[in-house]
Every structure is written in C-alpha cells, then in structure tokens.
C-alpha positions as CSV (number, residue, x, y, z in Angstrom):
1,M,240.1,111.9,131.6
2,N,240.2,112.6,135.3
3,P,238.6,109.9,137.6
4,T,237.2,112.5,139.5
5,N,235.2,113.7,136.4
6,L,234.3,110.3,135.6
7,S,232.7,109.8,138.9
8,V,230.8,113.0,138.6
9,L,229.3,112.0,135.1
10,G,228.4,108.7,136.3
11,N,226.6,110.2,139.1
12,V,224.7,112.8,137.1
13,A,223.7,109.9,134.5
14,E,222.6,107.6,137.2
15,S,220.7,110.2,139.3
16,P,217.5,110.5,137.2
17,Q,217.1,106.9,136.9
18,Q,217.6,106.2,140.6
19,M,215.2,109.2,141.3
20,A,212.7,107.6,138.7
21,L,213.1,104.2,140.4
22,E,212.7,105.9,144.1
23,Q,209.8,107.9,143.0
24,G,208.0,105.3,141.1
25,P,206.9,103.0,143.9
26,Q,206.0,105.9,145.9
27,A,203.8,107.5,143.1
28,D,202.0,104.0,142.7
29,R,201.7,103.8,146.6
30,A,200.2,107.2,146.5
31,S,197.7,106.4,143.8
32,L,196.5,103.0,145.1
33,P,194.5,104.6,147.8
34,V,192.4,106.7,145.2
35,H,191.6,103.6,143.3
36,N,190.7,101.7,146.2
37,Q,188.3,104.3,147.6
38,V,184.6,103.7,147.4
39,L,183.0,106.5,145.0
40,P,180.4,108.7,146.6
41,P,176.9,108.5,145.3
42,M,176.1,110.9,142.5
43,E,174.0,113.8,144.1
44,A,172.9,117.4,142.8
45,V,174.3,120.4,144.2
46,D,171.2,120.9,146.1
47,G,171.2,117.5,147.5
48,S,168.2,116.1,145.2
49,D,168.5,113.0,143.0
50,P,169.7,114.1,139.7
51,L,167.7,111.3,137.9
52,A,164.4,112.4,139.5
53,P,163.3,114.5,136.3
54,L,163.9,111.6,134.0
55,Q,162.0,109.2,136.3
56,N,159.2,111.9,136.5
57,Q,159.2,112.3,132.8
58,M,158.9,108.4,132.3
59,E,156.0,108.3,135.0
60,R,154.0,111.1,133.0
61,M,154.4,109.1,129.7
62,E,153.3,105.9,131.4
63,T,150.2,107.8,132.8
64,K,149.4,109.2,129.5
65,E,149.6,105.9,127.9
66,E,147.3,104.7,130.4
67,D,144.8,107.4,129.7
68,D,145.1,106.7,126.1
69,E,144.2,103.3,126.6
70,D,141.3,104.0,128.7
71,E,140.0,106.4,126.0
72,D,140.5,103.8,123.3
73,E,138.4,101.5,125.3
74,D,135.7,104.0,125.6
75,E,135.5,104.6,122.1
76,D,135.8,100.7,121.3
77,G,132.5,100.5,123.8
78,E,130.8,103.3,121.8
79,D,131.5,101.7,118.7
80,T,130.2,98.4,120.1
81,D,126.9,100.2,121.2
82,M,126.6,101.6,117.8
83,D,127.1,98.3,116.3
84,E,124.3,96.9,118.2
85,W,121.8,99.5,116.6
86,D,119.4,97.8,114.5
87,P,118.9,99.7,111.0
88,D,115.4,100.6,109.9
89,P,114.0,98.4,107.1
90,P,114.3,99.9,103.5
91,R,111.8,102.7,103.0
92,P,109.9,103.4,99.7
93,F,110.8,106.7,97.8
94,D,109.8,109.6,99.4
95,P,111.1,113.0,98.1
96,N,110.7,114.4,101.7
97,D,112.9,111.8,103.1
98,L,116.6,112.4,103.8
99,W,119.2,109.9,102.2
100,C,122.1,108.6,104.1
101,E,125.0,107.1,102.1
102,E,126.4,105.4,105.4
103,C,123.1,103.6,106.2
104,N,122.1,103.3,102.5
105,N,118.7,104.1,103.5
106,A,116.6,107.2,103.7
107,H,115.1,108.8,106.8
108,P,112.3,111.0,107.9
109,S,114.8,113.6,109.2
110,V,118.3,113.5,110.5
111,C,120.1,110.0,110.6
112,P,119.7,108.6,114.1
113,K,123.1,106.8,114.0
114,H,125.4,109.1,112.0
115,G,123.7,112.4,112.8
116,P,123.1,115.4,110.7
117,L,124.8,116.5,107.3
118,H,127.0,119.5,107.2
119,P,125.3,121.5,104.5
120,I,127.1,124.4,102.5
121,P,124.4,126.6,100.9
122,N,124.7,128.3,97.6
123,R,125.8,131.7,97.2
124,P,122.9,134.1,96.4
125,V,122.9,135.2,93.0
126,L,121.4,139.0,92.1
127,T,118.8,139.2,89.6
128,R,119.6,141.2,86.5
129,A,117.9,144.2,87.5
130,R,119.8,144.4,90.7
131,A,123.2,143.4,89.4
132,S,122.8,146.3,86.7
133,L,122.5,149.1,89.5
134,P,125.2,151.7,89.0
135,L,127.7,152.1,92.2
136,V,126.5,155.3,92.8
137,L,123.2,154.5,93.5
138,Y,121.3,151.7,95.9
139,I,117.7,150.4,96.3
140,D,116.0,150.9,99.8
141,R,115.3,147.6,101.1
142,F,112.3,148.8,103.1
143,L,111.1,151.8,101.1
144,G,111.9,150.8,97.5
145,G,113.0,153.1,95.0
146,V,116.4,154.1,93.8
147,F,118.7,156.6,95.9
148,S,121.9,158.2,95.4
149,K,124.9,157.4,97.5
150,R,126.7,161.0,96.5
151,R,125.9,164.1,95.0
152,I,124.9,163.7,91.2
153,P,125.2,166.8,89.2
154,K,122.6,168.1,86.9
155,R,122.5,166.7,83.3
156,T,123.8,163.5,84.3
157,Q,122.4,160.7,82.0
158,F,121.3,157.1,83.0
159,G,120.3,154.2,80.7
160,P,119.3,152.8,78.3
161,V,116.0,151.3,79.7
162,E,116.2,147.5,79.2
163,G,113.0,145.3,79.0
164,P,110.6,143.6,76.6
165,L,108.3,145.8,74.3
166,V,104.8,144.7,74.4
167,R,101.3,146.4,73.4
168,Q,99.6,148.5,75.8
169,T,97.1,145.9,76.7
170,E,99.8,143.4,77.7
171,L,101.4,145.8,80.5
172,K,101.3,144.6,83.8
173,D,101.5,146.5,87.1
174,C,104.6,148.3,87.6
175,Y,105.7,151.6,89.0
176,I,105.8,153.5,85.2
177,H,104.9,152.7,81.8
178,L,107.2,153.8,78.9
179,K,106.0,154.1,75.5
180,V,108.6,154.1,72.6
181,S,108.2,155.1,69.0
182,L,109.7,152.8,66.3
183,D,109.5,153.1,62.6
184,K,107.8,150.3,60.6
185,G,111.2,148.9,59.7
186,D,112.2,148.6,63.0
187,R,109.2,146.5,64.2
188,K,109.6,142.8,64.5
189,D,105.9,142.5,63.3
190,R,105.7,145.2,60.6
191,D,102.0,145.0,60.1
192,L,101.5,146.0,63.9
193,Q,100.2,149.5,63.8
194,E,99.7,149.8,67.8
195,D,102.3,151.6,69.9
196,L,104.7,149.3,71.9
197,W,105.5,150.2,75.6
198,F,108.3,148.9,77.9
199,E,107.1,146.1,80.3
200,L,108.9,146.9,83.3
201,S,107.7,144.2,86.0
202,S,110.2,141.5,85.7
203,E,113.7,141.8,87.4
204,A,115.1,138.9,85.2
205,L,114.1,140.6,81.9
206,C,114.6,144.6,82.9
207,N,117.4,146.6,84.3
208,W,117.7,148.7,87.5
209,M,115.6,151.5,85.9
210,M,112.5,149.6,86.6
211,F,112.9,150.5,90.3
212,V,112.8,154.4,89.6
213,R,109.2,155.5,91.0
214,P,107.2,158.5,89.5
215,A,107.2,161.8,91.4
216,Q,104.1,163.0,93.1
217,N,104.6,166.6,92.1
218,H,107.1,168.8,90.2
219,L,109.1,169.5,93.5
220,E,109.9,165.8,93.9
221,Q,110.9,165.2,90.1
222,N,114.8,165.2,89.2
223,L,114.6,163.0,86.2
224,V,113.2,163.2,82.7
225,A,112.7,160.4,80.2
226,Y,113.3,160.7,76.6
227,Q,113.9,158.6,73.4
228,Y,117.2,158.6,71.7
229,G,117.3,156.2,68.7
230,H,115.6,153.1,69.7
231,H,116.5,153.6,73.3
232,I,115.0,155.6,76.3
233,Y,117.4,157.3,78.8
234,Y,116.8,159.3,82.0
235,T,118.6,162.5,82.7
236,T,118.8,164.7,85.8
237,I,117.2,168.2,85.7
238,K,118.7,169.3,88.9
239,N,121.5,168.3,91.4
240,V,120.7,165.1,93.3
241,E,121.9,165.0,96.9
242,P,123.2,162.1,98.7
243,K,120.2,159.8,100.0
244,Q,118.2,161.5,97.8
245,E,115.5,159.4,95.7
246,L,115.6,159.5,92.1
247,K,112.1,160.3,90.5
248,I,110.7,160.7,87.2
249,E,108.0,162.9,86.0
250,L,104.4,161.5,86.5
251,E,103.1,162.4,82.8
252,R,104.5,164.2,79.9
253,V,102.8,165.0,76.6
254,E,104.7,163.3,73.9
255,V,106.9,166.4,72.3
256,E,109.8,165.6,70.0
257,N,112.1,163.2,71.7
258,F,110.2,163.0,74.9
259,C,108.2,159.9,75.7
260,I,104.9,159.4,77.5
261,V,105.2,158.2,81.1
262,K,102.3,157.1,82.8
263,V,101.4,155.3,86.1
C-alpha cells in the first residue's frame, strides 16, 4: 500500500478523536459558567409571587379554624349555663302537665330548658256520610245541602239510603224522615207491628243521602224517593245543572213503591 495512502488514512482515523479531545475541554469550559451562575428568583409572569395563592389559602384555613374554635367555646359556654340550671322538683301527676323525657319531669307548659316539642298532627278522617259522597256531588260548607259538580241527566239513580231503622217515636231532628215497608218475615222483631223509619241524624251511621234537603215547592224538586226491595233510592226527575242543589219532594202519599217523606 502506498505510504501516502496510509498517512491519509491515519489522519482520517485520528481526526475525530483529536477533534473530540479538542472540543471536550471547550464544551466543559462553556458549560461551567452556566452551573456557576446563581439562579434568578421564581417570579410569575406578571411579577407577583407564585406562592401567594397557596399562602392566602393557608391563611384562610387558619382563620376558619380560629372561628370554629370560638364557636365551640361559645357553645361550651352555653352548655355550661344550661348545666347550672336547677331542675324543678318532681311534680305530682296532673293530666294538664306536659311531660319532658329529657328532664324526666312534667311542666305546666313548655319545658324551660329543652324548649317546645315538634308535634305532627293526625290526618283528619272523614265521617262515613261524607266519605260516601259520589265524586259528581259536593256538600256546601256554609249553606249545607248536596250540590252537583256537573250536569246530571234525568233518570239518574242515587242510593240506596243507609241508616238505622227505628220507630217513629225514636226519630231525631234531621232534614227528612223516610218510611220503609218491611214484611213481617223481614223484621228483626217479628212481633213489631209499627212502621219503621230511617233515622238520618248520625254521620257515623248513615251515608251522604242524609244531607239531601227537602224542596220548598215543586219547582225546586228534582228528586223522588221510592222503595225497591228493602232499600230506598233517589232518582232525578229532571236534568240537574252544575252547582244546582239536589232536593227531594216535601211529602208524597204512599202509593205503590213510593215512600212517605216528611220533614
């Protein structure tokens, strides 16, 4: 091989090492000043302290803890005041006193230490008479009587009437008295010869038909009462308009299935 070529190859092989050696110290010398420099303080873009939000949050938490401690101290103080309260001596039983389980004692009214109770009242229960009212009817709270919510056509049947059967001498004051005819075999007391009447004064024993009032004249009348089997029904004899009161005949002579209606 030509010596000239060898020298060229040698130069090529040694050149990278020599360059690396020559550049190494320069690179080190160039990097040293960077490591020796003092890092500038951390600042936000706008020049404010980046740790300020964290410090503010910690200050707020400390303030809240102090407030909670103050509230606890106040509550402790209140409990202390209540502990100093002297309970009343045991009272003899009085149905008008209000019992306090915390004090294990009764008081004339509200407990002076623990305050009033939190009552939940019972739900009101309708009587049998009011609960049996059909949905198309309503009872006027002020005027009394039964009224229609919507138009009721002629030949509409209501009933039957519900209530205890009594002698005429046992009837009480009510809107109407209805006489019912019973065969001797249908009577509880088979020796009883008197006529029986529906006693329509108790809301607990009767249905809504006890609230139907008698008409003062034939123009007001829109119902008739008649007996069918052992029961009495009301039937409309004309169309009943909305908000119109249902009124039965004042008196009818007992003919066939019609029953006597008296005030």
